[in-house]
N, C-alpha and C positions, 0 to 999 in steps of 0.2 A: 661467072654468075655472081651477082651481088644480092645482098639482102636488104630489104627495105622494111622498116617498121612503121605501121600505120596506127593511129589512135582513132578509135571509133567511139563516138558519143551516141548513146541510144537512150531514149526516154521510154520507160515502161511504167504501166500502172502498178501499184503495190500488189495487186492480186495476180500479176503475170510472172512474178519471179521471186526467188529467195537467194540471198547471197550468203555463202558459207566460205569463210576464209577469203581466198582470192578467186573463187569460182562462182559462177552464176548459173542457177537452175531455172529454166523457163519453159513455157509451153510454146514459145515462138520459134519454130524450127528454122526460119529464115536467118536467124542470128548466128547459128552454128557456123556458117560459112565465114563469118566475120572475125571470130575470136576463138582460139583453142580452149579457153577457160569457160566457155559457155556450153552448157550441157542441156540437151533436150529431154524433158520428162513430160509425162502426160499429166492431166489435171488432177487425177486422184493422188499421184505421187507428190505433186507440188502441195496439195492440201495437207498431206501427212507431214511433209517436211516443215511447212509453215507452223504446225502445231508445236514443233520443237525448236522454233527459231530462237537463237541466242544460246542454245545448248549444244548445237551441232558443230562438229569439226569436219574437215574434208576427209580425214581418216575414217570417221564414223560413217559418213555417207558412202565412201568407197567400199567399206566393209559390208554395209547394208546392201548395196547393189550386187556385190559378188555373192553374198549369202542368198539373196533372192534368186539369182540365177542358179546357184547350186541346189537350192530347195526345189526349184522347178524342174531341174534336170534329174535329180536323184529320186524325186517323189513323183507323184502324178502332176502333170502340167495343169490339170483342171483344179488342183487344190488351191484354196485361198489361204493366204498367210496374214496373220495379224501384224501388219507392219509397225503399228504403234508399240506393240509389245517387243518386237525385235529391236526397234530403235531405242527403246528405253533400256533394254539389256546392254546394248552397245554403248550408249551414253554413260551408263553406270560402270562400264568397264568389266562387266561380267564375261567370263571366258567359258563358252559352251561349244560343244561339237555341233556339226550340222544336224546330226541325228537328234540332239536335244531340241533344237529349234523345230525340226519336223514333228516331233512328238508334242511339244508344248506351245507352239505358235500357230497351229492349224485352226482356221475358222471353220466351224461345222455348219 
């Protein structure tokens, strides 16, 4: 079995994606089949990420996604989280437990 590497060129409108390091976050699900570094997010996530454009690293986004899942699983799935506050804490390098985020980042 041999490996073949393909280069894919895609044109996206500025409001359809955000690039963080070597990864692309987009609402266009059909692109995920094309490249492993393309991640599908919904429009509200993309909007929040766009607000922090230029301040994000892949590690921050990975941590945010993991933390969001942990909060949903350890707390009520119906709870709403202040993603902006969570991302700001992660960008600033603040170290908090999941319980801190559950207490301080819940939207009422």
